[in-house]
N, C-alpha and C positions, 0 to 999 in steps of 0.2 A: 390553788392549793389543796393537794389532798388528805385526807384526813382520816387517821386512824380509826379502826371501825372496833367493835367492843366482841367482835369473832372470836378475836387471839384468846383474850381474858377467858369468856366463857369455853372454848375448849382447853384449855389449861385447866382448867377448875372441876372439868370434870376427868382430866389425867389423859387427852386426846394430845400425840403428836398429830405433827400433818400427813405423815405417812400413812398412821392409823386413819386419821377421818377420811383422806385421800382413798383410801380403799375398802373404807364401808360405804362412803358416800356415790363413788363411780366418779368424784371430781378432782383433776389434777392438783399435784402438789403446788405446782404454778399459779392456779388459780387462783386456788384459797388463798396462797400466800400474799397475791395481788392484792385480793377484795381485803384480806386484812390490813394492810397498808393504803388502802384507798387509791391505789393504782389504778384500779381498774373495777368496774363491777359485778354482777352476776346476775344470771336468769333467775327468775322468783322459784323455779319449780327446781334447782340447785340447793337455792337458801332455803327452800322448806326441807329438803330430805335432811340438809346439816344441821338444818334447827331439831327437828323429829330426833334426828342421835343423837344429838346432845341433850335433849331433853328440854327444850329452848324455845324460843319465837323467833317470827324472820324480825319481829320488830326490835326484839332484846339486841340479836346478834349484829343488825346494822346500826344499830347507835354508836355515834362517836363517842371515844372515849374523852373528848376533851368539852363535853355536854352534855348535862341530864335534863335539861328542863325540857318538857312535851313538847313546845315550839320548835328547838331546836331537834328534837329527835325527828319530827317530821318535816323539816327540811332535809335531815339527811335521807330517809324515805326516798324523798324525792329526787334525789340524785341519782338514785338508783334504778333500775329498768322498771317502765310505768307496768304497777301490777296487777295483770287481769282480774276481771269478774271471776265468782264463781262458775266452775262449769260442771255440766253432769259428767257420770264418769264416763259417758262415749266419748263426751268433748276432750275430757282429760286424755284419755286412751289416746287419740286423733293428735293432740297436742303432742301427746309424748312422741307418738311414732314418728311426727311429722320432724321433733326434734333433734331423734335419732337418724332419721334417713340424711339430714341437714349435714351432722358431724360425721358422718359417714363418707357423704358426697366433699364434704371439706376434707378430712384424710386422704382420699384417693385423688382429688386435687392436687393435695402437697405429695403425694407419692411419684405421679405424673410429672410434677415439674423439676422434681429432685432428677427423675430419669432423664429427664429432657436436658437438666442442667449437666447431669454426668457423661450425656452424650456428647455435648458440646463442648466439655471439658478434654474428652480423649479426642476430640476431633480435633480441637485447636492443640492439644499435647504432639498429636500426629503433625500438625502443620509445620510447630516449632522446632521438632527435633529433625525434619525434613531440610530447614532451611539451617537452623542454629545447632546440628548435631553434638557437638564438643561444649558447648557454653548453656548455662542456664538462661533463662527468660522470666524476667517479672510480666511482662506484659500477657506471656501464657502463662502465668502464674503457674511455670513448673518450676520444683525443686529438686534436686539432687539429694541424696544420699551420700557426704565424701567419704573420705579417708576410707573408702572400704578398698578391700582387694577382690572382690566378688564383680561380675557381671549384675550390673542393675537394669532389669529390664522388667520389674512388673509393679505396675503405677498403680498406688495405693490412695485415696481421699485423706487431706486431714481436716476432721470436721470442724475446726476453730480452735480458740484458746483457750487455758486454763489459768487461773488466777494462781500467782506464785508471790506472794506478798505484793503484787499491783493488780489493780482493777484488770480486768480482760474483757475488753472493749471490742476489739478488732475480731471479727468474727466470719472474716473471708475462708473461705474453702480453696483449697490448693490441692495437688497433686506433686506427690511426693515418689520419688522413683526407688524401690526397694531391690535388695539382692535375692528375694523371697517373697513369696503371698502370704498377706496376713492370715492367721489361723481364723475359723468361724469366730464371731464374737469380739473378735478385738478389731481395732479404731486407734487412727491416730490424732493426737493434738500438739498444739504447740502450748509453749511453757510462757506464762508473761510474769515475770520479777524474779527475786533472788532468792527467795526465802526456801529452798530446797538444796541451795548450794552446801558445801560444793559436789554433792550427790545427783543432781539434775541445773544445767547453769540455763541462764535466764537465755528464751526466744529457743531454748533447744526443740526439736521434736520430737514427739516422745510415745511409745506403743503400749495401749492399755486395754487388759481385758475387763468387758463387760460383766459385773457383780451384782447387778440390780436381784434383789429377790434372796441373795445365797446368806445373810446374817452379817457376819463379823468375819473378816482375815485374820491371817495369822498377824501374832504383838510384833511390831514393826514394819509391815507391811506401808508403803507409799500407797496414797489412795486418792482417786476423785469422790470429793463430798460436792455433794449437792443441797441447796437448802432453797426457798422461794425469793433469794438474793439472786444466787448463779453458784456456778461451781468453782471450787478451789483443790491445789493440790496439798496434802496435808500427809504425816507421816501417823499412822494409827497405834495406838499404843491402851493400855489401861492403867487406871488406880483406884484406890478405896476412897471412898466418901467419908464423911462423916461418922456415919453408921457403919461403916465396916464393910459394904457392897461396894464389889465392882464395879465400876463403870468406862466404860470409851471414852478415849479422850483424841483428840487432833494438836498437832504441834509442827512447828516447823524445823528444821535442821540446821539452817542456818541460825546462829547464837544471835547474831544483829535483830531477830524477829522471834523475841521471847514466847507471845503470845501462845495461850493453852485453849483450844475453843470444847465443851463438851459436847458430845454429840446429843443432839436435843431433838430439834424440829425438822432436819435433813435425814438424808441416807447415805450411804453409799452407793456408787454410782460403776465406778470402776478401778480394779488395781494394774498397779503400775508394772511392766515385764519390761522394757530395757528404753535406752535412748539411743536414737539413731545419731551414729558419730560419723 
C-alpha cells in the first residue's frame, strides 16, 4: 500500500505549487505528484535538488505523513531508491552526466516509438480505406468526422481521452479524418463524461490548442487542466477570495456537476477550440 510523503506538506509550507517546484528543480510535475502520493519513488539526485530548494532535507521530505517515529522514518527511506555513498565532485559530475544521457536516450527512444506507431497507423489506415472506402473500421482505429459537408482527407491523431465528470482511463490513440489540417500546436482529445454538456457531449472528439506557459486564458474559456492525478475538461473563470483577491477557479457547465475546483497545484495545458461534428 502506497504511503503519502511529507514533501507535499513541506512544499505547501514554503508556498510552492507543483508547477513552480517542477520548473525550479527540473523534475516533471507528474514525477513530483507521484512521489508525494507514494505511487513512485524518485532518484536521490532529484530529492537533493528539491530538498535544497525547499530549505529542507531528504529525510524530511521522504517521511511518511502517517508516522513520525525514527523507526518508521528509517523504514520509509528504505522504500526509496538506495542512497549512494558520498562521492567526489568529479564522480558526482560523471553521475549527473550519465543520468542526463540516460534521460536523453529515453526521450529519443520514446520519440522513435511514437514515430513508428504513427507510420503503422497511417499504413493501417491506408489499408482499411482501400478495403472499406465507405465505412468506419474499429479494427483499424479510424474514426471519421461525421455530418461534414466537406471532403474528409486530412488524417489527425487523437492523443487520448480527457475526463469530464468520468475518470479518463482509455488512452488508446486513434486516427480521425478531418476536413482541414490541424493548426500548429493543436491536437485532438476524446471527451469522457457529461460534465460539460450541453456544450460538449460525452464521447465527442474535440480540437484543443496548446496553452502551456501562457498564463490564464479569457474568462469563460473551456480548458484542459492537468495536475498530478490526470487531466480534466473544465470551464475557467475567476472569483474573489475572502481577502478580496481574484483567483482562478474551474467548474463544469452541466448543473448536475456542481463542484468548483480552485487553481492550485496543476496547470492549464490547452484551450478548447471546437467539437468535431
